C-alpha positions as MATLAB code, in Angstrom:
seq = 'MKKNLCLYMMAAAFLSGGLMSCNESDFLNLTDPNHFTEENFWKNKADAESALAAAYSPIKYQMNGYYGAFDGWLNLNSRGDDIFTILNEEPSMWDIATFQNSPTTGNDPYGALFAGVQRANIVLRYIDEIPASGISDEDRSMVKGEALFLRAYQYFLLVSNYKNVPLRLKPSNEEGTNIPSADEADVWTQIEQDLKDAISCNLPVTRQASEKGRVEKGAAIAVLAKVYLAQHKYEAAKEQLLLLIKPPYYGVRYKLMPNFADNFTTAKENNEESVFELQYSSDGDLTWGNESGINLGSSLPQFVGPAVSGGWAKLMPSAFLVSEFTKEPRASEKTEGGPDSKYDKRMYASLFFTPSDLGDWVVDNDWYSSIYYGGNYTMDQLWNGNSAKMAGGAPIFVVPGVSGNLKFLLKKYTAYFVNSKTADSMADKEGKANNVRVMRFAEVLLMYAEACAKTNDAGQANWALTEIRNRAGLPEKTFDLSNLMGEIEHQCLLEFFGEGHRFDDLKRWYTTAEIQMKFRDHQKQGAENFKEKHKYYPIPSGELNNNTAMKQNELWQ';
ca = [
     -18.625   70.010  -31.109;
     -16.596   71.509  -33.946;
     -14.282   68.528  -34.171;
     -17.072   65.971  -33.727;
     -19.247   67.687  -36.306;
     -16.333   67.749  -38.733;
     -15.935   63.996  -38.398;
     -19.643   63.479  -38.955;
     -19.547   65.722  -42.013;
     -16.685   63.735  -43.510;
     -18.652   60.528  -43.034;
     -21.704   62.219  -44.511;
     -19.711   63.226  -47.560;
     -19.228   59.555  -48.373;
     -22.856   58.830  -47.524;
     -24.118   61.390  -50.032;
     -21.843   60.373  -52.858;
     -20.277   63.840  -53.163;
     -22.200   66.699  -51.617;
     -21.849   69.152  -54.476;
     -25.296   69.772  -55.968;
     -27.642   72.494  -54.711;
     -30.754   71.331  -56.534;
     -33.587   70.393  -54.195;
     -34.277   67.130  -55.992;
     -30.983   65.287  -56.332;
     -29.427   65.314  -52.871;
     -28.257   62.430  -50.724;
     -28.990   59.520  -53.029;
     -28.102   56.655  -50.733;
     -27.042   54.295  -53.543;
     -23.660   55.873  -54.148;
     -20.284   54.688  -55.504;
     -19.027   54.054  -51.965;
     -21.821   51.487  -51.476;
     -23.494   53.171  -48.514;
     -27.205   52.348  -48.802;
     -30.229   52.368  -46.533;
     -29.682   48.636  -46.116;
     -26.114   48.800  -44.810;
     -25.826   52.327  -43.387;
     -28.629   52.904  -40.883;
     -27.311   50.548  -38.198;
     -26.459   52.657  -35.124;
     -26.290   56.074  -33.468;
     -23.066   57.000  -35.267;
     -24.732   56.481  -38.663;
     -27.673   58.652  -37.613;
     -25.394   61.436  -36.415;
     -23.343   61.326  -39.611;
     -26.478   61.891  -41.665;
     -27.700   64.521  -39.213;
     -24.466   66.505  -39.572;
     -25.080   66.672  -43.317;
     -28.456   68.290  -42.577;
     -26.744   71.055  -40.594;
     -24.278   71.801  -43.368;
     -26.138   73.573  -46.243;
     -27.406   76.455  -44.126;
     -23.803   77.338  -43.280;
     -22.065   76.661  -46.588;
     -18.911   78.723  -46.577;
     -19.900   80.652  -49.703;
     -23.477   80.114  -50.905;
     -25.365   78.945  -47.834;
     -28.009   81.165  -46.286;
     -25.413   82.361  -43.763;
     -22.456   81.817  -46.073;
     -20.450   84.861  -47.075;
     -21.414   84.977  -50.748;
     -24.200   85.197  -51.838;
     -25.615   84.637  -48.364;
     -24.358   87.122  -45.782;
     -23.785   89.977  -48.222;
     -27.340   89.867  -49.546;
     -28.830   89.195  -46.126;
     -27.405   92.488  -44.872;
     -27.366   94.675  -47.975;
     -31.168   94.902  -48.246;
     -31.404   96.750  -44.910;
     -31.012  100.482  -44.287;
     -28.371   99.867  -41.600;
     -25.829   98.924  -44.321;
     -24.164  100.911  -47.108;
     -23.141   98.662  -50.010;
     -19.866   99.479  -51.750;
     -20.368  100.319  -55.418;
     -18.581   98.379  -58.170;
     -17.945   95.309  -56.041;
     -20.192   92.282  -56.701;
     -22.785   92.996  -59.449;
     -25.320   90.559  -57.987;
     -24.964   92.027  -54.503;
     -25.422   95.533  -55.879;
     -28.552   94.519  -57.797;
     -30.087   92.955  -54.690;
     -29.050   95.856  -52.426;
     -30.669   98.349  -54.817;
     -33.704   96.195  -55.693;
     -32.787   95.652  -59.328;
     -32.401   91.868  -59.102;
     -34.084   89.255  -61.291;
     -34.640   85.454  -61.227;
     -31.149   85.010  -62.707;
     -29.260   87.202  -60.214;
     -26.337   85.621  -58.360;
     -25.991   82.275  -56.590;
     -29.264   82.133  -54.723;
     -29.565   80.246  -51.356;
     -32.810   78.552  -52.451;
     -31.056   75.365  -53.545;
     -28.911   75.172  -50.401;
     -32.000   75.480  -48.186;
     -33.760   72.680  -50.060;
     -30.589   70.613  -49.759;
     -30.945   70.960  -46.003;
     -34.617   70.013  -46.188;
     -33.771   66.930  -48.240;
     -31.115   65.816  -45.782;
     -33.430   66.314  -42.812;
     -36.043   64.251  -44.654;
     -33.491   61.477  -45.120;
     -32.852   61.384  -41.367;
     -36.567   61.401  -40.536;
     -37.226   58.683  -43.118;
     -34.613   56.230  -41.807;
     -34.042   57.020  -38.122;
     -36.747   54.597  -36.999;
     -35.194   51.767  -39.034;
     -32.105   51.697  -36.801;
     -32.514   48.645  -34.534;
     -32.898   49.139  -30.784;
     -29.524   47.456  -30.330;
     -27.866   50.324  -32.221;
     -29.443   53.367  -30.591;
     -31.299   54.143  -27.380;
     -34.830   55.514  -27.424;
     -33.533   58.753  -25.909;
     -30.893   59.233  -28.616;
     -33.323   58.297  -31.384;
     -35.743   60.942  -30.125;
     -32.962   63.526  -29.836;
     -31.778   63.002  -33.417;
     -35.356   63.139  -34.649;
     -35.905   66.408  -32.796;
     -32.825   67.970  -34.392;
     -33.904   66.885  -37.873;
     -37.412   68.298  -37.330;
     -35.916   71.585  -36.149;
     -33.586   71.820  -39.154;
     -36.384   71.076  -41.625;
     -38.653   73.624  -39.937;
     -35.997   76.323  -39.731;
     -34.986   75.992  -43.353;
     -38.628   76.053  -44.417;
     -39.052   79.180  -42.283;
     -36.267   80.807  -44.292;
     -37.766   79.541  -47.558;
     -41.308   80.777  -46.963;
     -40.046   84.087  -45.543;
     -37.868   84.719  -48.576;
     -39.786   83.057  -51.446;
     -43.429   82.944  -50.270;
     -44.932   79.847  -51.987;
     -42.527   76.896  -52.246;
     -42.874   73.115  -52.698;
     -43.560   71.321  -49.428;
     -41.304   68.253  -49.432;
     -41.761   65.958  -46.432;
     -40.180   62.853  -47.944;
     -36.844   62.207  -49.669;
     -37.113   63.297  -53.290;
     -36.460   59.787  -54.601;
     -39.779   58.755  -52.994;
     -41.993   61.604  -54.201;
     -40.364   62.623  -57.479;
     -38.764   65.762  -58.783;
     -41.730   67.716  -60.098;
     -44.154   68.873  -57.437;
     -45.999   72.207  -57.366;
     -45.550   74.960  -54.828;
     -47.706   74.646  -51.732;
     -49.918   77.421  -50.467;
     -47.983   79.744  -48.158;
     -50.399   79.067  -45.275;
     -49.782   75.311  -45.533;
     -46.017   75.842  -45.327;
     -46.399   77.957  -42.177;
     -48.635   75.273  -40.647;
     -46.052   72.572  -41.356;
     -43.266   74.678  -39.848;
     -45.276   75.148  -36.673;
     -46.029   71.420  -36.451;
     -42.408   70.404  -37.023;
     -41.244   72.731  -34.257;
     -43.920   71.510  -31.849;
     -42.870   67.933  -32.601;
     -39.209   68.851  -32.116;
     -39.972   70.400  -28.731;
     -41.765   67.208  -27.671;
     -38.686   65.153  -28.578;
     -35.748   64.481  -26.293;
     -33.863   67.678  -27.063;
     -31.754   68.684  -24.058;
     -32.037   72.032  -22.307;
     -28.247   72.287  -22.402;
     -25.536   70.374  -24.220;
     -22.381   68.881  -22.841;
     -19.164   70.446  -24.122;
     -18.615   67.842  -26.850;
     -22.068   68.577  -28.332;
     -22.040   72.379  -28.240;
     -23.603   73.815  -31.376;
     -26.227   71.107  -31.723;
     -29.846   72.175  -31.365;
     -31.277   72.428  -27.859;
     -34.910   72.577  -26.742;
     -34.667   76.319  -26.089;
     -33.712   76.951  -29.720;
     -36.819   75.109  -30.940;
     -39.033   77.120  -28.563;
     -37.409   80.403  -29.621;
     -37.767   79.692  -33.338;
     -41.415   78.674  -32.869;
     -41.983   82.033  -31.174;
     -40.240   83.755  -34.086;
     -42.464   81.889  -36.553;
     -45.555   83.075  -34.659;
     -44.237   86.632  -34.532;
     -43.619   86.639  -38.299;
     -47.320   85.821  -38.752;
     -48.408   88.422  -36.174;
     -49.637   85.690  -33.823;
     -48.549   87.711  -30.811;
     -50.359   85.811  -28.053;
     -48.944   82.497  -29.287;
     -45.447   83.999  -29.536;
     -45.676   85.411  -26.026;
     -46.745   82.016  -24.653;
     -43.600   80.379  -26.042;
     -41.284   83.201  -24.989;
     -42.611   83.074  -21.439;
     -41.091   79.594  -21.203;
     -37.648   81.025  -21.942;
     -37.650   83.871  -19.430;
     -37.834   81.581  -16.414;
     -35.857   78.503  -15.246;
     -34.524   76.187  -16.505;
     -33.792   78.666  -19.303;
     -33.417   82.267  -18.145;
     -30.674   82.665  -15.553;
     -29.661   79.013  -15.841;
     -29.058   78.177  -19.502;
     -29.439   81.664  -21.000;
     -28.421   85.174  -20.048;
     -26.971   88.245  -21.745;
     -23.198   88.277  -21.845;
     -21.967   91.291  -19.836;
     -19.536   92.116  -22.634;
     -21.505   92.493  -25.873;
     -18.326   91.915  -27.929;
     -18.004   88.362  -26.575;
     -20.781   87.349  -28.983;
     -18.606   87.977  -32.039;
     -15.144   86.583  -31.317;
     -13.649   83.114  -30.973;
     -12.865   83.588  -27.274;
     -16.320   82.748  -25.904;
     -18.169   80.785  -28.548;
     -21.320   78.847  -27.608;
     -21.736   81.067  -24.572;
     -24.721   81.671  -22.307;
     -26.284   84.111  -24.768;
     -26.124   81.722  -27.725;
     -29.453   80.120  -28.645;
     -28.516   78.813  -32.106;
     -24.941   79.065  -33.333;
     -23.359   77.795  -36.546;
     -20.030   76.084  -35.993;
     -16.968   76.951  -38.077;
     -13.467   75.547  -37.812;
      -9.895   76.580  -38.561;
      -9.072   73.053  -39.749;
      -7.312   72.921  -43.107;
      -5.580   75.502  -45.238;
      -6.970   78.334  -47.347;
     -10.242   76.957  -48.745;
     -13.120   78.198  -50.864;
     -16.430   76.635  -51.758;
     -19.189   74.799  -49.959;
     -18.521   71.117  -49.341;
     -15.786   70.484  -51.864;
     -13.191   68.836  -49.681;
     -15.359   69.748  -46.665;
     -14.456   73.427  -46.259;
     -15.094   74.192  -42.618;
     -14.017   77.809  -42.194;
     -16.080   80.975  -42.382;
     -15.156   83.595  -44.961;
     -17.144   86.472  -43.440;
     -13.999   88.386  -42.333;
     -12.636   88.147  -45.872;
     -15.754   89.763  -47.322;
     -16.470   92.477  -44.741;
     -13.055   93.241  -43.204;
     -11.001   96.364  -44.042;
      -8.700   96.142  -47.048;
      -5.445   96.587  -45.107;
      -6.315   93.641  -42.854;
      -6.797   91.336  -45.851;
     -10.538   91.906  -46.227;
     -12.541   92.967  -49.254;
     -14.564   95.656  -47.452;
     -17.793   95.141  -49.394;
     -20.091   96.608  -46.726;
     -20.072   99.748  -44.556;
     -22.360  101.057  -41.806;
     -24.953  103.494  -43.117;
     -25.134  107.103  -42.019;
     -28.590  106.343  -40.605;
     -27.170  103.567  -38.411;
     -24.470  105.861  -36.979;
     -27.051  108.583  -36.298;
     -29.170  106.069  -34.361;
     -26.190  104.846  -32.328;
     -25.316  108.406  -31.315;
     -28.793  109.874  -30.735;
     -28.850  108.859  -27.049;
     -25.441  109.531  -25.455;
     -24.860  107.982  -22.038;
     -23.484  111.370  -20.943;
     -22.476  114.583  -22.701;
     -19.193  114.912  -20.804;
     -16.948  112.953  -18.486;
     -17.800  113.258  -14.777;
     -16.443  111.672  -11.623;
     -18.184  108.343  -11.185;
     -20.118  108.802  -14.417;
     -20.363  106.514  -17.467;
     -17.074  105.126  -18.746;
     -17.912  106.003  -22.353;
     -19.952  108.641  -24.109;
     -22.015  106.242  -26.200;
     -23.894  102.946  -26.165;
     -21.422  100.158  -25.325;
     -22.555   98.117  -28.342;
     -21.266  100.815  -30.672;
     -17.646   99.988  -29.813;
     -18.072   96.311  -30.707;
     -20.055   97.061  -33.866;
     -18.065   99.870  -35.500;
     -14.487  100.900  -36.107;
     -14.105  104.602  -35.270;
     -11.885  106.992  -33.308;
     -13.726  107.853  -30.068;
     -11.729  111.024  -29.445;
     -13.046  112.448  -32.742;
     -16.488  112.388  -31.102;
     -15.356  113.923  -27.816;
     -15.421  110.483  -26.202;
     -13.363  109.719  -23.090;
     -13.605  105.921  -23.294;
     -10.454  104.025  -22.292;
      -9.460  100.416  -22.877;
     -11.387   98.150  -20.513;
     -13.038   94.731  -20.506;
     -15.667   95.665  -23.126;
     -13.791   98.093  -25.340;
     -10.357   98.067  -26.913;
      -8.850  100.458  -29.444;
      -6.061   97.988  -30.148;
      -7.230   96.813  -33.558;
      -5.600   93.682  -34.920;
      -3.173   93.464  -32.014;
      -2.159   97.104  -32.304;
      -1.201   96.805  -35.967;
      -3.635   99.446  -37.271;
      -5.127  102.762  -36.268;
      -8.588  103.789  -37.430;
      -7.025  106.196  -39.936;
      -4.999  103.351  -41.450;
      -8.150  101.210  -41.780;
     -10.043  104.090  -43.388;
      -7.253  105.116  -45.750;
      -6.761  101.495  -46.800;
     -10.386  101.470  -47.935;
     -10.054  104.657  -50.002;
      -9.988  102.811  -53.333;
     -13.092  100.877  -52.320;
     -14.917  104.104  -51.464;
     -14.038  105.883  -54.703;
     -17.575  105.256  -55.964;
     -19.107  106.810  -52.863;
     -19.357  106.486  -49.094;
     -21.806  107.634  -46.432;
     -21.499  111.139  -45.016;
     -21.647  110.569  -41.280;
     -23.262  113.149  -39.028;
     -23.161  113.014  -35.229;
     -25.022  115.628  -33.149;
     -22.666  118.174  -31.635;
     -19.632  116.867  -33.532;
     -17.977  118.536  -36.527;
     -15.409  117.380  -39.054;
     -15.167  114.502  -41.492;
     -16.191  111.476  -39.444;
     -15.075  107.938  -40.224;
     -16.859  104.674  -39.404;
     -16.333  101.138  -40.687;
     -18.049   97.836  -40.021;
     -16.351   95.944  -37.172;
     -18.779   93.146  -36.257;
     -17.622   89.746  -37.578;
     -14.259   91.074  -38.680;
     -11.216   89.429  -37.062;
     -10.093   92.646  -35.321;
      -9.299   90.607  -32.195;
      -6.516   88.653  -33.945;
      -2.927   89.900  -33.687;
      -2.155   89.828  -37.394;
      -1.803   92.358  -40.200;
      -3.862   90.077  -42.454;
      -6.330   88.746  -39.885;
      -9.337   89.094  -42.209;
      -7.784   86.987  -44.941;
      -9.052   83.435  -45.340;
      -5.465   82.370  -44.779;
      -5.825   83.392  -41.127;
      -7.058   80.375  -39.209;
      -8.393   82.111  -36.107;
     -10.466   84.594  -38.048;
     -12.101   81.950  -40.217;
     -12.910   79.812  -37.156;
     -15.350   82.378  -35.763;
     -18.871   80.976  -35.331;
     -21.974   82.776  -36.631;
     -24.533   83.482  -33.930;
     -27.852   82.976  -35.710;
     -29.980   83.610  -32.631;
     -28.935   85.175  -29.335;
     -30.884   85.522  -26.097;
     -31.022   89.244  -26.829;
     -33.378   88.345  -29.680;
     -35.550   86.312  -27.315;
     -35.853   89.352  -25.040;
     -36.667   91.744  -27.881;
     -39.171   89.319  -29.420;
     -40.778   89.090  -25.967;
     -40.872   92.885  -25.732;
     -42.581   93.034  -29.135;
     -45.119   90.337  -28.286;
     -45.902   92.131  -25.025;
     -46.206   95.524  -26.705;
     -48.602   94.054  -29.262;
     -50.726   92.525  -26.478;
     -50.831   95.712  -24.364;
     -48.511   94.377  -21.684;
     -46.354   97.476  -21.186;
     -44.893   96.252  -17.893;
     -43.286   93.127  -19.295;
     -42.229   94.854  -22.497;
     -40.388   97.447  -20.401;
     -38.778   94.718  -18.296;
     -37.290   93.109  -21.412;
     -36.166   96.466  -22.808;
     -34.494   97.291  -19.492;
     -32.432   94.097  -19.740;
     -31.221   95.147  -23.201;
     -30.605   98.783  -22.242;
     -28.731   97.874  -19.057;
     -26.237   95.738  -20.956;
     -25.725   98.619  -23.415;
     -25.016  100.982  -20.512;
     -28.070  103.119  -21.238;
     -30.126  104.719  -18.451;
     -33.267  102.965  -17.317;
     -36.422  104.358  -18.895;
     -40.083  103.401  -18.935;
     -41.995  103.623  -22.212;
     -45.766  103.862  -22.503;
     -47.696  101.746  -24.982;
     -47.662  104.445  -27.642;
     -43.836  104.598  -27.614;
     -42.930  100.969  -26.998;
     -42.672   99.794  -30.595;
     -40.527  102.792  -31.517;
     -38.052  101.873  -28.777;
     -38.170   98.179  -29.686;
     -37.366   99.042  -33.306;
     -34.511  101.290  -32.159;
     -33.025   98.600  -29.914;
     -33.369   95.888  -32.576;
     -31.500   98.116  -35.018;
     -28.579   98.700  -32.631;
     -28.475   95.205  -31.152;
     -28.496   93.309  -34.453;
     -26.714   95.710  -36.793;
     -24.776   93.735  -39.386;
     -26.423   90.429  -38.410;
     -28.987   90.400  -41.222;
     -32.075   91.212  -39.119;
     -33.064   94.670  -40.279;
     -34.836   93.898  -43.559;
     -36.941   91.098  -42.078;
     -37.849   93.305  -39.113;
     -39.077   96.046  -41.432;
     -41.149   93.502  -43.400;
     -42.825   92.406  -40.174;
     -43.541   95.913  -38.910;
     -44.443   97.967  -41.974;
     -46.303   98.013  -45.280;
     -44.425   98.249  -48.568;
     -45.200  101.971  -48.856;
     -43.989  102.592  -45.310;
     -40.763  100.663  -45.895;
     -40.039  102.646  -49.043;
     -40.644  105.893  -47.153;
     -38.210  104.817  -44.450;
     -35.650  103.807  -47.049;
     -35.931  107.243  -48.669;
     -35.708  109.045  -45.337;
     -32.644  106.993  -44.394;
     -30.993  107.415  -47.825;
     -31.005  103.683  -48.465;
     -29.418  102.864  -51.815;
     -32.089  101.887  -54.348;
     -34.990  103.166  -52.224;
     -36.804  104.447  -55.297;
     -36.797  100.918  -56.805;
     -38.386   99.154  -53.843;
     -41.735   97.480  -54.585;
     -43.944   94.815  -53.011;
     -42.141   92.039  -54.885;
     -38.816   92.989  -53.299;
     -40.040   91.724  -49.942;
     -39.178   88.328  -51.434;
     -36.546   86.847  -53.680;
     -37.766   85.450  -56.995;
     -37.442   81.693  -57.321;
     -34.255   81.189  -59.375;
     -34.793   80.350  -63.033;
     -32.634   77.256  -62.751;
     -34.872   75.841  -60.019;
     -37.973   76.415  -62.158;
     -36.282   74.445  -64.929;
     -35.495   71.602  -62.511;
     -39.052   71.426  -61.165;
     -41.438   72.137  -64.044;
     -44.529   71.734  -61.834;
     -43.513   74.769  -59.800;
     -44.488   78.330  -60.725;
     -42.681   81.589  -60.116;
     -43.732   83.650  -57.093;
     -46.785   85.576  -58.355;
     -45.198   88.903  -57.404;
     -42.352   88.162  -59.819;
     -44.391   86.787  -62.711;
];
């Protein structure tokens, strides 16, 4: 899929006449200098897939896409209390992490998301004009389903992050530049309808190897459930999730990977746990940007990796996160036939640390390895290499029953699995080829647990939690209704640490006052600044200038 998608993206670059702008209103003008127009382009399946690939691209821009490294991934994670943001790094990241941002802060993903919407609208506008001789009914329906999914998903991100936004369902050249923001409820309704329509299209349950990474029917069902959950429509969410926990999905297409770490390396991309995965490639040399020259690599390792491995070490795990990982040891001491590690198995894939400092007896096995970067670095070397970064402050880690100065660094989405002293540098091809797992089956299970807990179905909620706990190596427990949501929150925190989930989860579960209290209790940077408006980003000033009919989010006025 990576190579095929790259070819489609290159064709789409010509189609769009230079895919450089991020404004919602000026994307994919089909009358371009290369003479691709609606009259001579939309002739066959290949043309449709070229345009479709362009609709996938903005969400994963290498730098400024929603899941791009900067300002995407950094901001996505820094608002949560599971992350400690390094001081004196990126001013815009610091302002967002500490809730001091404004409508002019940083390179906001708003424009990239509307670029994706525009491109999906182009596909939906012209897909039915391809003659029957050029595309089968099945393929036409499949492409349409993917475009509907991409429009819905990017609108889900827009309404979740900006509240009221313009609802564009046609290419901008047909409806004009200046249109007002739609009511938030109308945007949610459109998202639901697009996903329902996508599910009814010919999306496959599973993709052949050459199409891995393209949207499947299960992804559309899972995102629809997530949309319902975000609106507290628990019965509707549960109905969708029930489809995914039985064949042909659960146990056939989807399952939890036995080794949690396999979700974050290049070795087993697009695996059985992957529901929606963004494809990155090692093609080309050191590259920066979004679509200038079609940059295909991910720069996440560069931004989050330790300094000695070529990274910029802009994020660290918070002390609160470490305390949560260590609050439920698998065992207090090593025993014959007992657990093969002291702590939750996910901790070893999520964090750099020295297990022996915690009285841990873990040894190298199929789910844990202390051989960082091919044996090039010890934990002390990683920590000491970050000393200049931490001069402005670092978390003070506390683990029950353990004394001394403890050291933890962020490991997830670094290139620790590459045998190179500079594996986290963008010059390292394997590290930058690592895909981003936007949604895993673990999220389906935890969403199901939440929907069940909220509908008083303790039995099924406990079943889903048991699946998650078993993979983590934790003992089986049964939680009553009064304790279910506490355990679901705990497992979401540990399962998705460093994947950008925490802030959105807190928004769904708690009021503004409750979130601020949690931030204070967990020593979140900027907790005292957090207000209702910080649940959303302000619409960037530049976008308001481009679309004069649109108004700023009322919370930011």
